[in-house]
Every structure is written in C-alpha cells, then in structure tokens.
N, C-alpha and C positions, 0 to 999 in steps of 0.2 A: 503493500499499500504506500510505502514511502521510497520506492525505488525508481529509478529512471530508465529502467530497461523497457524495450518495446513490448507491448501486450496484444495478444491476438483479438481481444475484445475491448470495446469502448466502455469505460467506467460509467455507471448509471449517474445521472445528474439530476438535480431539481430543475423542473422546468420554471419558465417565467411566472406562471400563475402560482406554483407552489412556493416560489421565493417571495412573491408578493404577499401571499397568505401568511407566511412565516413572519415576515416584517411587520405585518399588520396585527399580529397576535399581541395579547398582553404579555410582557416579559415573563411572567410566572409560568404561563401556559406553554410558551415557546421553550423555556428551560425544562419544563416537565416533559416535554416531547423529546428534546435533544439529549439531556443528561443521561437518562437510562440507556439509550441506544449508544451513545458515546461510551458509557462505561462498559457495555457488553463488548464492544469492538476493541476498546483499549486493553481490557483484561484478556481477551483472546489473543491479542497481538503480543503482550508482555504482561505477566501477572507477578513480576518480581515486587518485592517490598517497596523499592524505590518508586516504581511506576504507581502502584497503589496508593502511596503516600502523596505523590504529585496530583493524582486524581482527587484524592480527599481534600487537598488544599484547594484545588479548583472548586469543588463543591462549597467549601466554606466561604472562599472569596466571592463566589457567585450567589451566596446566601440561598443555596439550594438544599432543601431537606432531601437526603438521599432515599427516604422512604415515600416521598410524595410521588404520586402518579395521576396522570390525567385520565379521566375515564374516557376511553376511545368510544364515545356513544354515537357520534354522528357519522355518517358515511364519509365526510370530508376529513374528519379526525383520523379515522382508520386509514384512509388513502394517504394522509400526510405521514402517519407513522411508518406505513409500508414503504413509502418513497424514501424516508430518511434511512430505514434499515437497509435499503437497497445501495445506498451510497457508500463511498470510500471514507476512510478515517480523514483523509486530507480534506474532502469536501464537507465533512461534518465539522471540522475545525474552522473552515472558511465560513460556513453558515453561522456557526456560533459567534465568530468575530464580527461578521457583517450584520447579522440580523438580530441576534439574541442579547448579546452584551452591549450595553449602551456605553457611549464614549466616557461617561463619568465612572464607570465601573473599571477603573484602572487596575485595581488588585486582581479582579477576575481575569481581565484581559492578559495581564502579566502571567498569572497562573496558567492560563490556557496555552500561552506561548511557550512556557517552561515545560509544560507537558508534552507539547508537540516536538520541542527540540529534544526532550528525553527520548521520545520514541524514534526520532530520526537517528540518534546516537545508537540505540539498540539495533535498528535495522542495518546501520553501517557496520556495526560489530559483527552482526550475524553474517553479513555479505563478504566481509574481509577477516576472517578468524585469525 
C-alpha cells in the first residue's frame, strides 16, 4: 500500500460525490466512519506496539472514542462505509487530512502524519531487509 511498484490493478478511489459527502458530514460522523476502517487497515499492515501506540495517539489527538460507531442505518451510510473499506491506506490518510481533520486540529494532523510516516518506514524496512 505504500510502495511505488507498478500494480496490475487500479486502486479504488472515492468518487467526487463520495468525497463531497464526506466533506459535508459533521466531523464526529466522518471520524466515526474513517477511524474504525483506518484502524483495521493499519493493524493489518503492522500490528507492532509502536504502530498501535501511534494509532492510539491519533485517536486521542482527534478526540475520537475508539468504541464509538456510527450506525450504518441508511443506504448512503452503508455505501460510504463500503467505499472507504475498498480504498488504500494512503487514500484513507488523504481523506482524513483533507475532509475530516480541520485545520485547527493541528495535534491530530501531526499524529496522522506521524502514523503515516511510521507505516512508510515499516514498508521500506520490509522491502529492503
């Protein structure tokens, strides 16, 4: 997910309508959509103590309750969750930075950047043992 090698398939992306929907959502709801999916993907990529700690720091900085969940009640909510699950880690981080974390949430933005950098280092170490 963090490599620069050519891939046979194109990564899934959020369409213009889904990006706009995510930007128009209240921050708490957008975070409740992205954080659980991001957690799942981050821990599948690297479940080391350092990565888990970096993710927990992001949760605290983003003022996100790790047990909070949005009820995927509407069809649009289910479609949004499905679209987010189909995206790459890189795109989830980009969506988090662009649509969910506001400019004034500097600590959360810094925590997201630190976590993303941590994952890059893990990927580089795995690619070049």
